[in-house]
N, CA, C and O of each residue as an XYZ file, in Angstrom:
700
protein
N     106.055     33.465    115.431
C     107.152     32.769    116.069
C     108.033     32.116    115.002
O     107.538     31.480    114.072
N     109.342     32.285    115.156
C     110.299     31.765    114.203
C     110.518     30.272    114.450
O     110.696     29.841    115.589
N     110.503     29.493    113.370
C     110.735     28.051    113.491
C     112.234     27.799    113.634
O     113.036     28.391    112.910
N     112.617     26.917    114.572
C     114.023     26.620    114.831
C     114.494     25.515    113.897
O     113.835     24.483    113.769
N     115.643     25.729    113.239
C     116.245     24.701    112.392
C     117.107     23.787    113.264
O     117.791     24.234    114.185
N     117.050     22.523    112.950
C     117.869     21.566    113.708
C     119.295     21.514    113.191
O     120.240     21.358    113.964
N     119.443     21.644    111.892
C     120.780     21.598    111.303
C     120.928     22.811    110.398
O     120.062     23.094    109.570
N     122.035     23.521    110.566
C     122.278     24.643    109.672
C     123.513     24.364    108.810
O     124.232     23.391    109.042
N     123.742     25.183    107.862
C     124.818     24.982    106.889
C     126.193     24.899    107.574
O     127.014     24.069    107.184
N     126.452     25.712    108.553
C     127.761     25.687    109.217
C     127.977     24.364    109.964
O     129.109     23.884    110.035
N     126.932     23.774    110.514
C     127.055     22.458    111.167
C     127.447     21.392    110.155
O     128.289     20.539    110.438
N     126.838     21.440    108.981
C     127.150     20.460    107.931
C     128.592     20.617    107.469
O     129.307     19.625    107.319
N     129.026     21.853    107.241
C     130.408     22.104    106.819
C     131.377     21.624    107.897
O     132.382     20.986    107.583
N     131.089     21.922    109.158
C     131.950     21.471    110.249
C     132.044     19.951    110.263
O     133.138     19.402    110.392
N     130.919     19.267    110.132
C     130.892     17.805    110.145
C     131.711     17.234    108.983
O     132.469     16.283    109.175
N     131.569     17.791    107.805
C     132.317     17.301    106.639
C     133.816     17.519    106.832
O     134.611     16.621    106.553
N     134.208     18.696    107.304
C     135.628     18.979    107.537
C     136.187     18.039    108.616
O     137.297     17.527    108.473
N     135.428     17.812    109.688
C     135.874     16.909    110.755
C     136.049     15.483    110.226
O     137.032     14.819    110.554
N     135.112     15.014    109.418
C     135.209     13.663    108.849
C     136.409     13.544    107.909
O     137.107     12.530    107.920
N     136.650     14.571    107.102
C     137.819     14.560    106.221
C     139.110     14.509    107.029
O     140.036     13.769    106.696
N     139.158     15.304    108.091
C     140.342     15.294    108.960
C     140.576     13.907    109.542
O     141.705     13.417    109.516
N     139.540     13.266    110.066
C     139.662     11.928    110.655
C     140.110     10.916    109.601
O     141.000     10.106    109.861
N     139.507     10.956    108.423
C     139.880     10.018    107.356
C     141.320     10.215    106.910
O     142.040      9.238    106.703
N     141.752     11.459    106.759
C     143.136     11.720    106.373
C     144.110     11.279    107.469
O     145.142     10.671    107.183
N     143.778     11.587    108.713
C     144.636     11.166    109.827
C     144.729      9.643    109.889
O     145.811      9.091    110.089
N     143.607      8.973    109.717
C     143.569      7.496    109.750
C     144.376      6.906    108.597
O     145.019      5.868    108.755
N     144.344      7.547    107.466
C     145.051      7.052    106.292
C     146.554      7.291    106.379
O     147.337      6.418    106.004
N     146.969      8.458    106.869
C     148.376      8.834    106.799
C     149.113      8.917    108.129
O     150.344      8.888    108.136
N     148.411      9.019    109.255
C     149.089      9.283    110.524
C     148.990      8.135    111.523
O     150.005      7.750    112.102
N     147.813      7.580    111.742
C     147.680      6.513    112.735
C     146.736      5.427    112.244
O     145.963      5.625    111.307
N     146.819      4.264    112.910
C     145.923      3.161    112.592
C     145.678      2.337    113.850
O     146.584      2.174    114.667
N     144.480      1.822    114.013
C     144.240      0.906    115.127
C     144.802     -0.476    114.783
O     144.760     -0.909    113.632
N     145.327     -1.155    115.802
C     145.904     -2.491    115.630
C     145.356     -3.381    116.732
O     145.325     -2.988    117.898
N     144.924     -4.585    116.362
C     144.457     -5.545    117.353
C     145.560     -6.561    117.626
O     146.165     -7.090    116.693
N     145.818     -6.831    118.893
C     146.791     -7.838    119.290
C     146.110     -9.197    119.201
O     145.052     -9.413    119.793
N     146.725    -10.105    118.458
C     146.188    -11.457    118.331
C     147.208    -12.445    118.867
O     148.354    -12.461    118.419
N     146.800    -13.269    119.822
C     147.689    -14.284    120.360
C     148.441    -13.840    121.597
O     148.214    -12.756    122.137
N     149.348    -14.712    122.034
C     150.046    -14.521    123.310
C     151.510    -14.130    123.152
O     152.238    -14.107    124.144
N     151.968    -13.823    121.944
C     153.399    -13.599    121.733
C     153.945    -12.346    122.403
O     155.159    -12.227    122.570
N     153.085    -11.408    122.792
C     153.560    -10.190    123.453
C     153.189    -10.148    124.937
O     153.374     -9.125    125.595
N     152.662    -11.265    125.465
C     152.328    -11.315    126.899
C     153.568    -11.067    127.733
O     154.656    -11.458    127.312
N     153.463    -10.445    128.877
C     152.293     -9.876    129.522
C     152.063     -8.401    129.169
O     151.101     -7.789    129.635
N     152.954     -7.836    128.341
C     152.881     -6.399    128.057
C     151.703     -6.020    127.160
O     151.083     -4.975    127.359
N     151.398     -6.850    126.192
C     150.211     -6.711    125.354
C     149.577     -8.086    125.275
O     150.265     -9.072    125.009
N     148.275     -8.165    125.501
C     147.618     -9.470    125.532
C     146.575     -9.585    124.421
O     146.145     -8.588    123.840
N     146.184    -10.822    124.145
C     145.218    -11.129    123.098
C     143.976    -10.251    123.208
O     143.420    -10.081    124.293
N     143.553     -9.703    122.095
C     142.345     -8.874    121.943
C     142.522     -7.430    122.401
O     141.595     -6.632    122.261
N     143.683     -7.071    122.941
C     143.905     -5.652    123.242
C     144.005     -4.897    121.926
O     144.354     -5.461    120.889
N     143.692     -3.618    121.992
C     143.793     -2.775    120.800
C     144.675     -1.573    121.112
O     144.610     -0.978    122.188
N     145.498     -1.244    120.129
C     146.429     -0.134    120.283
C     146.331      0.786    119.068
O     145.918      0.367    117.987
N     146.718      2.045    119.267
C     146.888      2.949    118.141
C     148.360      2.937    117.787
O     149.224      3.030    118.659
N     148.635      2.823    116.502
C     150.002      2.857    116.021
C     150.195      4.021    115.076
O     149.313      4.343    114.280
N     151.360      4.653    115.169
C     151.698      5.754    114.273
C     152.274      5.207    112.980
O     153.077      4.274    112.989
N     151.856      5.794    111.874
C     152.369      5.415    110.566
C     153.546      6.298    110.156
O     154.173      6.068    109.122
N     153.835      7.291    110.960
C     154.911      8.235    110.640
C     155.959      8.186    111.750
O     155.690      7.697    112.847
N     157.123      8.682    111.464
C     158.179      8.755    112.469
C     159.202      7.651    112.302
O     159.021      6.720    111.518
N     160.260      7.774    113.043
C     161.376      6.845    112.975
C     161.142      5.657    113.894
O     160.579      5.802    114.979
N     161.576      4.483    113.454
C     161.483      3.272    114.268
C     162.783      3.135    115.048
O     163.873      3.175    114.478
N     162.648      2.972    116.367
C     163.813      2.849    117.235
C     163.840      1.450    117.874
O     162.834      0.742    117.911
N     165.004      1.087    118.363
C     165.151     -0.184    119.071
C     164.209     -0.211    120.275
O     164.094      0.778    120.999
N     163.546     -1.326    120.483
C     162.603     -1.637    121.553
C     161.207     -1.061    121.309
O     160.316     -1.251    122.137
N     160.997     -0.355    120.181
C     159.636      0.035    119.802
C     158.828     -1.229    119.515
O     159.389     -2.263    119.151
N     157.528     -1.141    119.679
C     156.620     -2.235    119.340
C     155.959     -1.863    118.019
O     155.324     -0.814    117.908
N     156.111     -2.734    117.012
C     155.593     -2.427    115.685
C     154.623     -3.497    115.211
O     154.676     -4.652    115.633
N     153.741     -3.073    114.323
C     152.827     -3.979    113.637
C     153.304     -4.078    112.197
O     153.708     -3.080    111.600
N     153.256     -5.293    111.638
C     153.724     -5.478    110.265
C     152.940     -6.587    109.584
O     152.358     -7.457    110.232
N     152.941     -6.530    108.247
C     152.303     -7.578    107.454
C     153.061     -8.876    107.693
O     154.273     -8.939    107.486
N     152.347     -9.913    108.131
C     152.976    -11.204    108.395
C     153.494    -11.804    107.096
O     152.714    -12.011    106.166
N     154.800    -12.092    107.009
C     155.337    -12.631    105.757
C     154.837    -14.044    105.443
O     154.822    -14.453    104.282
N     154.432    -14.783    106.468
C     153.992    -16.170    106.270
C     152.470    -16.321    106.266
O     151.961    -17.389    105.924
N     151.740    -15.274    106.640
C     150.276    -15.294    106.650
C     149.780    -13.927    106.175
O     149.492    -13.054    106.993
N     149.678    -13.739    104.847
C     149.400    -12.417    104.276
C     148.132    -11.724    104.778
O     148.038    -10.498    104.720
N     147.174    -12.480    105.262
C     145.931    -11.860    105.743
C     146.062    -11.326    107.165
O     145.139    -10.679    107.661
N     147.186    -11.580    107.830
C     147.376    -11.157    109.216
C     148.447    -10.075    109.339
O     149.316     -9.928    108.480
N     148.356     -9.328    110.428
C     149.432     -8.442    110.859
C     149.961     -9.009    112.172
O     149.185     -9.453    113.019
N     151.280     -8.993    112.339
C     151.896     -9.393    113.601
C     152.275     -8.121    114.351
O     152.427     -7.052    113.759
N     152.422     -8.260    115.662
C     152.903     -7.151    116.478
C     154.042     -7.687    117.342
O     153.863     -8.647    118.091
N     155.212     -7.060    117.233
C     156.426     -7.523    117.912
C     157.279     -6.324    118.311
O     157.001     -5.184    117.940
N     158.323     -6.618    119.077
C     159.245     -5.579    119.534
C     160.490     -5.558    118.640
O     161.039     -6.611    118.315
N     160.931     -4.367    118.245
C     162.130     -4.218    117.430
C     163.356     -4.419    118.324
O     163.572     -3.684    119.287
N     164.138     -5.420    117.984
C     165.360     -5.717    118.737
C     166.585     -5.219    117.978
O     167.495     -4.643    118.575
N     166.612     -5.438    116.668
C     167.754     -5.038    115.864
C     167.359     -4.122    114.721
O     166.376     -4.370    114.023
N     168.132     -3.065    114.536
C     167.947     -2.111    113.450
C     168.804     -2.539    112.257
O     169.677     -3.393    112.407
N     168.569     -1.959    111.074
C     169.361     -2.329    109.904
C     170.863     -2.241    110.179
O     171.359     -1.227    110.671
N     171.582     -3.330    109.850
C     173.025     -3.373    110.025
C     173.498     -3.822    111.395
O     174.687     -4.094    111.563
N     172.607     -3.912    112.392
C     172.985     -4.334    113.747
C     173.371     -5.806    113.791
O     172.879     -6.618    113.007
N     174.258     -6.130    114.722
C     174.511     -7.530    115.072
C     173.852     -7.763    116.417
O     174.228     -7.171    117.429
N     172.851     -8.648    116.404
C     172.077     -8.989    117.599
C     172.620    -10.294    118.147
O     172.791    -11.265    117.410
N     172.895    -10.313    119.468
C     173.397    -11.542    120.088
C     172.706    -11.742    121.434
O     172.581    -10.814    122.234
N     172.266    -12.963    121.658
C     171.792    -13.369    122.976
C     172.800    -14.353    123.503
O     173.151    -15.333    122.846
N     173.267    -14.068    124.724
C     174.242    -14.944    125.359
C     173.901    -14.981    126.843
O     173.944    -13.954    127.521
N     173.557    -16.178    127.352
C     173.207    -16.309    128.765
C     171.964    -15.510    129.122
O     171.866    -14.980    130.229
N     171.004    -15.413    128.188
C     169.734    -14.703    128.378
C     169.909    -13.190    128.500
O     169.066    -12.508    129.082
N     171.000    -12.673    127.951
C     171.267    -11.237    127.949
C     171.373    -10.791    126.494
O     172.023    -11.448    125.682
N     170.733     -9.673    126.172
C     170.762     -9.108    124.826
C     171.973     -8.200    124.662
O     172.242     -7.330    125.490
N     172.697     -8.430    123.565
C     173.796     -7.559    123.166
C     173.520     -7.103    121.737
O     173.204     -7.919    120.871
N     173.637     -5.812    121.493
C     173.507     -5.280    120.143
C     174.805     -4.557    119.832
O     175.189     -3.608    120.515
N     175.472     -5.028    118.784
C     176.777     -4.480    118.388
C     177.749     -4.509    119.566
O     178.552     -3.594    119.744
N     177.665     -5.570    120.367
C     178.561     -5.768    121.504
C     178.158     -5.059    122.782
O     178.789     -5.267    123.818
N     177.130     -4.229    122.742
C     176.692     -3.475    123.917
C     175.475     -4.153    124.561
O     174.511     -4.492    123.875
N     175.528     -4.343    125.871
C     174.399     -4.950    126.585
C     173.209     -3.996    126.590
O     173.346     -2.804    126.867
N     172.019     -4.559    126.271
C     170.780     -3.781    126.232
C     169.827     -4.342    127.294
O     169.508     -5.531    127.278
N     169.380     -3.492    128.203
C     168.441     -3.916    129.255
C     167.068     -4.180    128.637
O     166.643     -3.468    127.727
N     166.377     -5.211    129.139
C     165.036     -5.555    128.682
C     164.109     -5.740    129.890
O     163.727     -6.865    130.211
N     163.749     -4.640    130.557
C     162.925     -4.753    131.762
C     161.534     -5.323    131.494
O     160.902     -5.842    132.414
N     161.054     -5.240    130.280
C     159.748     -5.791    129.919
C     159.727     -7.324    129.970
O     158.658     -7.924    129.861
N     160.892     -7.964    130.135
C     160.968     -9.428    130.240
C     161.062     -9.916    131.683
O     161.050    -11.123    131.924
N     161.154     -9.002    132.643
C     161.367     -9.387    134.034
C     160.326    -10.373    134.554
O     160.670    -11.331    135.246
N     159.068    -10.145    134.228
C     158.005    -11.030    134.715
C     158.189    -12.462    134.193
O     158.026    -13.421    134.948
N     158.523    -12.607    132.927
C     158.754    -13.946    132.361
C     159.990    -14.597    132.984
O     159.971    -15.783    133.316
N     161.046    -13.831    133.140
C     162.285    -14.395    133.690
C     162.095    -14.860    135.127
O     162.721    -15.833    135.548
N     161.241    -14.182    135.885
C     160.981    -14.562    137.280
C     160.273    -15.914    137.375
O     160.369    -16.584    138.403
N     159.573    -16.320    136.333
C     158.825    -17.575    136.332
C     159.684    -18.776    135.928
O     159.229    -19.916    136.026
N     160.921    -18.535    135.475
C     161.776    -19.621    134.995
C     162.396    -20.408    136.136
O     162.652    -19.880    137.218
N     162.630    -21.680    135.867
C     163.346    -22.522    136.828
C     164.818    -22.110    136.833
O     165.318    -21.537    135.865
N     165.486    -22.404    137.913
C     166.915    -22.082    138.065
C     167.704    -22.644    136.877
O     167.600    -23.826    136.552
N     168.489    -21.779    136.240
C     169.331    -22.197    135.120
C     168.628    -22.218    133.765
O     169.280    -22.421    132.740
N     167.319    -22.012    133.741
C     166.584    -22.014    132.482
C     166.674    -20.628    131.842
O     166.661    -19.617    132.544
N     166.765    -20.580    130.499
C     166.829    -19.317    129.774
C     165.498    -19.030    129.091
O     164.823    -19.941    128.612
N     165.134    -17.761    129.052
C     163.938    -17.335    128.332
C     164.222    -17.290    126.828
O     163.385    -17.686    126.017
N     165.413    -16.803    126.466
C     165.808    -16.663    125.066
C     167.078    -17.469    124.829
O     168.094    -17.264    125.492
N     167.002    -18.396    123.866
C     168.168    -19.222    123.563
C     169.283    -18.364    122.957
O     169.024    -17.303    122.388
N     170.508    -18.831    123.087
C     171.660    -18.110    122.559
C     171.653    -18.129    121.027
O     171.371    -19.156    120.411
N     171.963    -16.991    120.431
C     172.139    -16.909    118.983
C     172.823    -15.595    118.646
O     172.890    -14.681    119.468
N     173.332    -15.517    117.416
C     173.900    -14.284    116.866
C     173.320    -14.093    115.476
O     173.220    -15.045    114.702
N     172.934    -12.852    115.157
C     172.329    -12.569    113.861
C     172.687    -11.143    113.437
O     172.620    -10.218    114.246
N     173.063    -10.969    112.182
C     173.311     -9.637    111.635
C     172.124     -9.243    110.766
O     171.765     -9.953    109.827
N     171.519     -8.105    111.090
C     170.310     -7.637    110.412
C     170.694     -7.024    109.064
O     171.555     -6.147    109.003
N     170.049     -7.490    107.976
C     170.342     -6.897    106.660
C     169.901     -5.439    106.597
O     168.994     -5.026    107.319
N     170.543     -4.668    105.734
C     170.144     -3.271    105.514
C     168.694     -3.252    105.017
O     168.283     -4.124    104.253
N     167.927     -2.252    105.457
C     166.542     -2.114    105.035
C     165.580     -3.027    105.769
O     164.402     -3.095    105.420
N     166.073     -3.737    106.795
C     165.236     -4.676    107.544
C     165.412     -4.484    109.045
O     166.328     -3.802    109.504
N     164.501     -5.111    109.799
C     164.520     -5.056    111.260
C     164.415     -6.470    111.806
O     163.791     -7.337    111.194
N     165.031     -6.697    112.964
C     164.921     -7.971    113.663
C     163.934     -7.759    114.796
O     164.167     -6.930    115.675
N     162.822     -8.506    114.785
C     161.764     -8.328    115.774
C     161.553     -9.612    116.564
O     161.760    -10.715    116.056
N     161.132     -9.445    117.834
C     160.838    -10.595    118.685
C     159.629    -10.271    119.556
O     159.407     -9.119    119.929
N     158.853    -11.306    119.872
C     157.770    -11.156    120.821
C     158.324    -11.143    122.236
O     159.385    -11.711    122.491
N     157.619    -10.501    123.155
C     158.057    -10.470    124.561
C     157.911    -11.831    125.219
O     158.649    -12.148    126.152
N     156.985    -12.627    124.754
C     156.771    -13.986    125.259
C     157.668    -14.901    124.426
O     157.189    -15.629    123.556
N     158.951    -14.856    124.696
C     159.983    -15.454    123.847
C     159.772    -16.933    123.549
O     160.144    -17.405    122.475
N     159.186    -17.661    124.479
C     159.007    -19.101    124.275
C     157.728    -19.418    123.507
O     157.444    -20.584    123.233
N     156.956    -18.394    123.157
C     155.706    -18.591    122.429
C     155.521    -17.463    121.418
O     154.515    -16.755    121.444
N     156.504    -17.302    120.524
C     156.439    -16.193    119.573
C     157.022    -16.605    118.231
O     158.134    -17.126    118.148
N     156.244    -16.358    117.182
C     156.737    -16.524    115.820
C     157.292    -15.164    115.432
O     156.536    -14.227    115.176
N     158.612    -15.059    115.388
C     159.246    -13.762    115.152
C     160.434    -13.929    114.215
O     160.525    -14.933    113.508
N     161.340    -12.967    114.200
C     162.464    -13.004    113.255
C     163.357    -14.223    113.425
O     164.111    -14.560    112.512
N     163.290    -14.886    114.558
C     164.077    -16.111    114.719
C     163.570    -17.217    113.802
O     164.331    -18.111    113.433
N     162.287    -17.167    113.429
C     161.727    -18.194    112.545
C     161.283    -17.647    111.189
O     161.405    -18.343    110.181
N     160.772    -16.418    111.141
C     160.266    -15.862    109.879
C     161.263    -14.932    109.202
O     160.996    -14.424    108.113
N     162.403    -14.707    109.835
C     163.423    -13.856    109.243
C     163.211    -12.382    109.542
O     162.266    -12.007    110.236
N     164.106    -11.544    109.006
C     164.014    -10.098    109.255
C     162.789     -9.521    108.555
O     162.286    -10.091    107.587
N     162.319     -8.387    109.056
C     161.139     -7.715    108.503
C     161.605     -6.494    107.716
O     162.257     -5.604    108.263
N     161.269     -6.461    106.442
C     161.641     -5.315    105.609
C     160.868     -4.071    106.058
O     159.707     -4.154    106.459
N     161.523     -2.943    105.983
C     160.943     -1.678    106.440
C     159.577     -1.411    105.817
O     158.673     -0.925    106.497
N     159.415     -1.719    104.542
C     158.145     -1.432    103.868
C     156.992     -2.318    104.337
O     155.836     -2.025    104.034
N     157.281     -3.391    105.066
C     156.222     -4.260    105.607
C     155.654     -3.711    106.915
O     154.573     -4.117    107.341
N     156.377     -2.792    107.551
C     155.928     -2.258    108.834
C     154.759     -1.307    108.608
O     154.853     -0.351    107.838
N     153.660     -1.592    109.294
C     152.419     -0.836    109.140
C     152.365      0.331    110.120
O     151.980      1.441    109.752
N     152.755      0.072    111.383
C     152.608      1.103    112.408
C     153.535      0.836    113.587
O     153.964     -0.294    113.825
N     153.827      1.895    114.307
C     154.622      1.848    115.525
C     153.640      2.031    116.689
O     153.153      3.135    116.931
N     153.357      0.937    117.407
C     152.333      0.946    118.462
C     152.726      1.886    119.593
O     153.833      1.804    120.125
N     151.806      2.781    119.955
C     152.110      3.785    120.970
C     151.144      3.802    122.148
O     151.574      3.971    123.289
N     149.832      3.627    121.895
C     148.832      3.812    122.945
C     147.853      2.643    122.959
O     147.290      2.281    121.926
N     147.655      2.056    124.138
C     146.619      1.031    124.309
C     145.299      1.775    124.537
O     145.211      2.642    125.406
N     144.271      1.428    123.748
C     142.976      2.096    123.947
C     141.850      1.123    124.294
O     140.737      1.554    124.592
N     142.124     -0.177    124.259
C     141.098     -1.161    124.641
C     141.776     -2.380    125.221
O     142.745     -2.868    124.639
N     141.312     -2.885    126.329
C     140.138     -2.488    127.098
C     140.385     -1.179    127.854
O     141.521     -0.754    128.060
N     139.284     -0.568    128.253
C     139.358      0.758    128.872
C     140.214      0.784    130.130
O     140.861      1.793    130.410
N     140.230     -0.310    130.897
C     141.025     -0.321    132.131
C     142.530     -0.407    131.878
O     143.312     -0.314    132.824
N     142.954     -0.582    130.624
C     144.373     -0.655    130.292
C     144.845      0.541    129.465
O     145.968      0.537    128.962
N     143.994      1.571    129.317
C     144.385      2.725    128.514
C     145.708      3.279    129.038
O     145.886      3.489    130.238
N     146.629      3.508    128.104
C     147.924      4.053    128.481
C     148.945      3.817    127.389
O     148.619      3.274    126.333
N     150.157      4.216    127.636
C     151.226      4.074    126.676
C     151.705      2.624    126.616
O     151.687      1.918    127.624
N     152.131      2.187    125.442
C     152.724      0.859    125.280
C     154.103      0.907    125.918
O     154.885      1.818    125.645
N     154.406     -0.075    126.771
C     155.728     -0.119    127.438
C     156.806     -0.509    126.458
O     157.976     -0.598    126.831
């Protein structure tokens, strides 16, 4: 009777190739990001985990993770409001970019909780420097973002958050 091998050479080669693929993908294509704090509530909440892409173009309203300029050991996660060269303006709780009104449906839940006449986002105007992005948390009244830490240089951006993978009941695309 022939003795059965548990592991053969092709299994080992497959495992090594699969591990190399995962390591390369993790290094160059995607990264897991943990949401810390309440600045992105209710769209992303504390302790949620997302996969972010390290490749591709960053567009307005994307959610990005970046090295915190004021706390080097942390990464922040915020929404891109202004692209390089844009003039961002909030007037009467409405976002205007380069004079054009931009809808922000992800803020509807917060705006519904406000008292009559209260604004979620205070009025301001800001021109984004070239090579940088203007980012804000969705929880506007509880977010350390470009209004306080300044614009985020492109090279500080770690990933563009795309998919929520934890907790399991929230698996899906980032809004």
